[in-house]
C-alpha positions, 0 to 999 in steps of 0.5 A, a space after each residue: 036514841 029512843 031506847 035512852 028516852 024509853 028509859 027516861 020515860 020509866 024513871 021520869 014520873 010525875 012525882 019526879 017531875 014535881 020533886 025536880 021543879 019543887 026543889 027549883 022553886 025553892 032555890 029560886 025563892 026561898 034561898 035567893 031571899 035568904 042570901 039577900 038577907 045574909 048579904 051575899 049578892 053573888 050567891 043570890 044570883 047563882 041561887 036563882 040561875 040553879 033554880 030557874 034551871 031546875 025549873 025549866 029542865 024539870 019541865 023540858 025533860 017532862 015534855 020530852 018524856 011524854 011526847 016521845 017516850 
């Protein structure tokens, strides 16, 4: 387990975290808004869920790597 977290520490940098959280913010706000304009309610909810997942997992993985890596 420690070897895997150490390996993630080498790959998952500040830049990677910003990319993951940034794409989550785009999905959460911009894609959601565009899908509501196109009257795609179900896809808008899915986009919000995916965006929130990216945001939370990006931050949690960064915290995990910083403290345990």
